[in-house]
C-alpha positions in Angstrom: -85.1 63.6 -14.0 -81.8 61.9 -14.0 -79.2 63.0 -11.5 -75.9 64.4 -12.9 -73.2 61.8 -13.4 -69.4 61.9 -13.3 -66.6 59.5 -14.5 -66.6 56.1 -12.6 -70.2 56.5 -11.4 -72.5 53.5 -11.8 -75.7 54.2 -13.7 -78.7 51.9 -14.1 -80.3 51.4 -17.5 -83.1 49.1 -18.8 -80.5 46.4 -19.7 -78.3 46.6 -16.6 -75.7 48.7 -14.9 -73.0 50.7 -16.6 -69.7 52.3 -15.4 -69.4 55.9 -16.7 -66.2 56.4 -18.8 -66.8 59.9 -20.2 -69.4 62.6 -19.8 -70.2 65.0 -22.7 -72.7 67.5 -23.8 -73.3 68.8 -20.3 -74.2 65.3 -19.1 -76.7 64.5 -21.9 -74.4 62.0 -23.5 -72.2 59.6 -21.7 -69.8 56.9 -22.8 -70.1 53.9 -20.5 -69.1 50.2 -20.1 -71.7 47.6 -19.4 -70.9 46.0 -16.1 -71.7 42.5 -17.1 -70.6 42.3 -20.7 -67.8 44.9 -20.7 -69.1 46.3 -24.0 -68.9 50.1 -24.4 -71.9 52.2 -25.5 -73.0 55.8 -25.7 -76.0 56.4 -23.5 -78.5 59.2 -23.4 -81.3 60.0 -20.9 -84.8 59.0 -22.1 -88.0 58.6 -20.0 -86.2 58.7 -16.7 -83.5 56.2 -17.5 -80.4 55.8 -19.6 -80.7 54.1 -23.0 -78.1 53.1 -25.6 -77.7 55.1 -28.9 
């Protein structure tokens, strides 16, 4: 189970850390910026971690 997130939280994914920019769909969809590359992605929880759409 993934803990609830809020804006500016740091979340860990398979490919690194992301800074949360927006939380939608009750926390099941987030918009986040990759900490190393500064690219922005939508992330969803899968198998206990966050993955890009």
